C-alpha positions in Angstrom: 14.3 15.5 -12.4 13.4 17.1 -9.1 14.8 16.1 -5.7 11.2 15.6 -4.5 10.3 12.0 -4.8 6.9 10.5 -5.5 4.9 9.7 -2.4 2.1 7.3 -1.5 -0.7 8.8 0.6 -3.2 6.4 2.2 -6.6 7.5 3.4 -6.1 5.3 6.5 -3.2 3.6 8.2 -5.3 0.5 9.2 -7.9 -1.6 7.5 -10.0 -4.7 8.2 -10.0 -7.8 6.1 -12.2 -7.3 3.1 -12.0 -3.5 3.3 -11.0 -1.3 0.4 -7.8 0.8 0.8 -7.8 4.1 -1.1 -5.0 6.5 -1.6 -3.1 8.6 -4.1 0.3 9.1 -5.6 1.6 12.6 -5.1 4.8 14.4 -5.7 6.5 17.0 -7.8 5.3 16.7 -11.4 9.0 16.7 -12.4 9.5 13.5 -10.3 6.8 11.6 -12.3 8.1 9.1 -14.8 7.9 10.1 -18.5 4.4 11.3 -19.6 2.0 8.5 -20.1 4.1 6.0 -18.1 2.3 3.3 -16.3 3.2 2.5 -12.7 2.0 -0.3 -10.4 0.4 0.1 -7.0 0.4 -3.2 -5.1 -1.1 -4.4 -1.8 1.2 -7.0 -0.2 2.1 -8.7 3.0 5.6 -9.8 4.1 6.8 -12.1 6.8 10.1 -11.6 8.7 11.9 -12.9 11.7 13.4 -16.3 12.6 11.4 -18.0 9.9 12.1 -17.8 6.2 10.8 -14.5 4.8 8.0 -14.5 2.3 6.2 -11.8 0.3 2.9 -12.0 -1.4 1.1 -9.4 -3.6 -2.6 -9.8 -3.1 -4.0 -6.8 -5.1 -2.6 -4.6 -7.8 -3.7 -1.6 -9.8 -1.9 -0.1 -12.8 -2.0 3.7 -13.0 -1.3 5.8 -16.1 0.4 9.0 -14.8 -0.7 11.6 -17.3 -0.5 15.2 -16.3 0.3 16.4 -12.8 -0.3 14.3 -9.6 -2.2 13.2 -7.7 -3.3 9.9 -9.2 -5.9 8.0 -7.1 -6.0 4.2 -6.6 -8.2 1.6 -4.7 -7.2 -1.9 -3.5 -9.1 -4.4 -1.5 -7.7 -6.4 1.4 -8.7 -10.1 0.8 -10.9 -11.7 3.4 -8.6 -14.7 3.6 -5.3 -12.8 4.0 -3.3 -12.9 7.2 -3.6 -10.1 9.7 -0.8 -7.9 10.9 1.1 -9.7 13.6 4.3 -9.0 15.6 5.5 -11.9 17.7 8.8 -13.1 19.1 9.6 -15.6 16.3 8.1 -13.8 13.3 6.1 -10.8 12.1 3.6 -10.2 9.3 3.6 -6.7 7.9 1.4 -5.2 5.2 2.4 -2.5 2.7 1.0 -0.6 -0.2 3.9 -0.4 -2.7 4.3 2.0 -5.7 6.7 0.8 -8.3 7.9 3.3 -10.8 11.7 3.0 -11.3 12.2 2.2 -7.6 9.7 0.9 -5.1 8.1 3.2 -2.6 6.2 1.6 0.3 3.7 2.8 2.9 3.0 0.6 5.9 -0.5 -0.6 6.8 -2.0 -2.5 9.7 -4.7 -5.2 8.9 -7.0 -6.4 11.7 -10.0 -8.8 11.9 -12.6 -6.1 12.7 -12.7 -2.7 14.2 -14.6 -2.0 17.4 -17.5 0.2 16.8 -18.2 3.0 19.3 -21.4 2.7 21.3 -24.2 5.1 20.2 -24.7 8.1 22.4 
């Protein structure tokens, strides 16, 4: 096994509700689980702070890691999910998580809508 871990690469660090998140699993082929192994890529949100913490997986895709990386995935942010929030009492954070033998997470910001640039 190589010292180089698997990595999650997202096409964007922010998404709007209802938007599709695309990315890929990369890394040294020697770091991949056994040939033909299936790993899970999950989209989830997590609360933290003074309140009781909670975690909810809202989308999931199974990937069969055959051959060398990268392996692509696509997950959709639900329209009814909470948006990223950082307050005094609590926070809501979003992640894309890869679960081979140990979890690997990539942070993500979810907003209601993006402001569109005015046409020139």
